C-alpha positions as CSV (number, residue, x, y, z in Angstrom):
1,M,-31.6,-23.3,-14.7
2,I,-29.6,-20.6,-12.9
3,K,-31.3,-17.3,-13.3
4,I,-28.6,-14.5,-13.3
5,A,-28.8,-10.7,-13.1
6,I,-26.0,-8.4,-14.2
7,I,-25.6,-4.8,-12.9
8,D,-22.8,-2.9,-14.5
9,D,-22.6,0.6,-15.9
10,H,-20.2,-0.3,-18.8
11,D,-22.6,-1.2,-21.6
12,L,-20.1,-3.1,-23.8
13,F,-18.7,-5.2,-20.8
14,R,-22.3,-6.0,-19.6
15,E,-23.5,-7.0,-23.1
16,G,-20.4,-9.1,-23.7
17,L,-20.8,-10.8,-20.3
18,K,-24.4,-11.5,-21.2
19,L,-23.4,-13.2,-24.4
20,V,-20.8,-15.3,-22.7
21,L,-23.3,-16.5,-20.0
22,Q,-25.9,-17.3,-22.6
23,Q,-23.4,-19.8,-24.1
24,I,-23.2,-21.8,-20.9
25,E,-25.8,-24.6,-20.6
26,G,-28.0,-24.1,-17.5
27,F,-27.5,-20.3,-17.2
28,E,-30.1,-17.7,-18.1
29,V,-29.6,-14.0,-17.8
30,I,-33.0,-12.6,-16.7
31,F,-31.9,-9.0,-16.0
32,E,-29.1,-6.7,-17.1
33,N,-28.9,-3.0,-16.4
34,S,-26.5,-0.2,-15.6
35,S,-28.6,1.1,-12.7
36,G,-28.6,-0.1,-9.1
37,I,-31.9,1.7,-8.6
38,L,-33.6,-0.2,-11.4
39,F,-32.2,-3.4,-10.1
40,L,-33.8,-2.8,-6.6
41,E,-37.1,-2.1,-8.4
42,F,-36.7,-5.4,-10.3
43,L,-36.3,-7.3,-7.1
44,E,-39.7,-6.2,-6.0
45,H,-41.2,-8.8,-8.5
46,T,-38.4,-11.2,-9.4
47,I,-35.5,-12.7,-7.4
48,P,-32.5,-14.0,-9.4
49,D,-30.5,-17.0,-8.2
50,V,-27.2,-15.1,-8.6
51,V,-26.4,-11.5,-9.0
52,L,-23.2,-10.2,-10.7
53,M,-22.6,-6.7,-9.3
54,D,-20.2,-4.0,-10.4
55,I,-18.7,-2.0,-7.5
56,N,-18.2,1.4,-9.0
57,M,-21.4,2.8,-10.5
58,P,-22.9,6.3,-10.6
59,V,-25.9,7.5,-8.5
60,I,-25.9,4.4,-6.3
61,D,-22.8,2.2,-6.3
62,G,-22.5,-1.6,-6.0
63,I,-21.9,-1.4,-2.2
64,E,-25.1,0.5,-1.5
65,T,-27.1,-1.5,-4.0
66,T,-25.9,-4.8,-2.4
67,Q,-26.6,-3.5,1.1
68,K,-30.2,-2.5,0.2
69,A,-30.9,-5.6,-1.7
70,I,-29.6,-8.0,1.0
71,A,-31.4,-6.0,3.7
72,C,-34.7,-6.8,1.9
73,F,-33.7,-10.3,0.7
74,P,-31.1,-11.8,3.1
75,D,-30.7,-15.0,1.0
76,L,-29.8,-13.1,-2.2
77,K,-26.5,-14.4,-3.6
78,V,-24.3,-11.6,-4.9
79,I,-20.8,-11.8,-6.6
80,A,-18.8,-8.6,-6.9
81,L,-17.4,-7.9,-10.3
82,T,-14.2,-6.0,-9.8
83,M,-11.1,-4.6,-11.3
84,F,-7.8,-5.6,-9.5
85,S,-7.4,-2.0,-8.4
86,D,-10.6,-1.8,-6.5
87,T,-9.0,-2.9,-3.1
88,T,-10.4,0.0,-1.1
89,N,-13.9,-1.3,-1.7
90,Y,-13.3,-5.0,-1.0
91,I,-13.9,-4.9,2.7
92,Q,-17.1,-2.8,2.2
93,M,-18.5,-5.3,-0.3
94,I,-17.8,-8.1,2.2
95,G,-19.6,-6.1,4.9
96,A,-22.5,-5.6,2.5
97,G,-22.9,-9.4,2.2
98,V,-21.4,-10.5,-1.1
99,K,-20.6,-14.2,-1.5
100,G,-17.4,-13.7,-3.5
101,F,-15.4,-11.7,-6.0
102,V,-14.5,-12.2,-9.7
103,L,-12.1,-10.1,-11.6
104,K,-13.5,-8.6,-14.8
105,K,-10.6,-10.0,-16.7
106,S,-11.6,-13.6,-15.7
107,N,-12.2,-16.2,-18.4
108,K,-15.5,-18.0,-19.1
109,F,-14.6,-21.1,-17.0
110,E,-13.7,-19.2,-13.9
111,L,-17.0,-17.1,-14.2
112,Q,-18.9,-20.4,-14.6
113,Q,-17.3,-21.9,-11.6
114,A,-17.9,-18.8,-9.5
115,I,-21.6,-18.7,-10.4
116,S,-22.1,-22.4,-9.8
117,N,-20.3,-22.4,-6.4
118,V,-22.3,-19.5,-5.1
119,F,-25.5,-20.9,-6.4
120,E,-24.9,-24.1,-4.5
121,G,-24.3,-22.2,-1.3
122,S,-20.6,-21.8,-1.2
123,N,-18.3,-18.7,-1.7
124,Y,-15.9,-17.9,-4.5
125,F,-12.9,-15.7,-4.6
126,S,-10.5,-15.2,-7.5
127,Q,-7.1,-16.3,-6.2
128,E,-5.7,-12.9,-7.1
129,I,-8.3,-11.2,-5.1
130,L,-7.7,-13.5,-2.1
131,Q,-4.1,-12.7,-2.1
132,K,-4.7,-9.0,-2.2
133,L,-7.3,-9.2,0.5
134,S,-5.0,-11.2,2.7
135,F,-2.5,-8.3,2.7
136,Q,-4.9,-5.6,3.3
137,S,-4.9,-3.9,6.7
138,A,-8.5,-3.6,7.8
139,H,-9.5,-2.8,11.4
140,S,-13.0,-4.4,10.8
141,L,-11.3,-7.7,10.3
142,K,-9.3,-7.8,13.5
143,G,-10.7,-10.1,16.2
144,N,-9.9,-12.2,19.2
145,E,-7.1,-14.7,18.4
146,N,-8.2,-17.1,21.1
147,I,-9.4,-19.9,18.8
148,T,-9.6,-23.4,20.3
149,N,-8.2,-26.5,18.5
150,R,-11.8,-27.6,17.6
151,E,-12.8,-24.2,16.4
152,M,-9.6,-24.1,14.3
153,E,-10.6,-27.4,12.8
154,I,-14.1,-26.3,12.0
155,L,-12.8,-22.9,10.7
156,Q,-10.6,-24.7,8.2
157,L,-13.6,-26.6,6.9
158,I,-15.8,-23.5,6.7
159,C,-13.1,-21.8,4.7
160,K,-13.0,-24.8,2.3
161,G,-16.8,-24.4,1.7
162,L,-18.2,-27.1,3.8
163,T,-21.7,-26.7,5.2
164,T,-22.6,-27.3,8.8
165,Q,-24.1,-30.7,7.9
166,E,-21.0,-31.7,6.0
167,I,-18.8,-30.7,8.9
168,S,-20.9,-32.5,11.3
169,E,-20.6,-35.8,9.3
170,K,-16.9,-35.3,8.6
171,L,-16.0,-34.8,12.3
172,F,-18.6,-37.1,13.7
173,I,-20.2,-34.5,15.9
174,S,-23.8,-33.2,16.1
175,F,-25.1,-30.5,13.9
176,N,-25.9,-28.3,16.9
177,T,-22.4,-28.7,18.2
178,V,-21.0,-27.4,14.8
179,E,-23.4,-24.5,14.9
180,T,-22.2,-23.6,18.5
181,H,-18.6,-23.6,17.4
182,R,-19.5,-21.5,14.2
183,T,-21.2,-18.9,16.5
184,N,-18.1,-18.7,18.7
185,I,-15.8,-18.4,15.7
186,F,-17.8,-15.5,14.3
187,R,-17.9,-13.8,17.7
188,K,-14.1,-14.2,18.1
189,S,-13.3,-13.1,14.6
190,N,-15.7,-10.1,14.7
191,V,-17.0,-10.6,11.2
192,K,-20.6,-11.1,10.0
193,N,-20.4,-13.5,7.0
194,I,-18.4,-16.3,5.5
195,A,-16.6,-14.0,3.0
196,G,-15.3,-11.9,5.8
197,L,-14.4,-15.0,7.8
198,I,-12.2,-16.3,5.0
199,V,-10.4,-13.1,4.7
200,W,-10.0,-12.8,8.5
201,A,-8.6,-16.4,8.6
202,I,-6.1,-15.7,5.9
203,K,-4.9,-12.5,7.5
204,N,-4.3,-14.2,10.8
205,N,-2.6,-17.2,9.3
206,H,-5.4,-19.6,10.2
207,F,-6.1,-20.6,6.5
208,S,-3.7,-20.6,3.6
209,I,-4.5,-20.1,-0.1
210,E,-4.0,-23.3,-2.0
């Protein structure tokens, strides 16, 4: 059972989202609220498997809420709920540590896929969001272009969602070797998480949207 928390200040949207999720086998909504502050208090005694986080909220927005939550619980898996017009906040949410983005207009099946992917340790981006992110100019995503052929190969697999172990088995190299290359890739790209790395790779034509 995947335990889900929803934080969104639009009551009708949040309640509708909860009803949709409750119809999906294996999903359970254990918390839903309009307040980032109350969500942070909730985390003190219960940790959900996946969090659906609105970006624009009063008092404490989704960016700050995500930053504070992941600072205390680094393994927390957060998906940003966003409108297509929220582009100015995408990079900040990536920096805060989100695992992906889902448009609020998405259908039930995309939402299910996003939650399942993130729960299993991968990332998820709506294709429309990826395309918009890839054209955004963000200084924080500019890094050293000097990527070796092996690093490029590993970068491609990371962007496709493969774990270090899976990359190790696919390329017939050791786990530690993959980890070393991953460390070098993150250093050269000047990003701090997989979501940021995917965007950086797209922006620099190292990875294409299928």
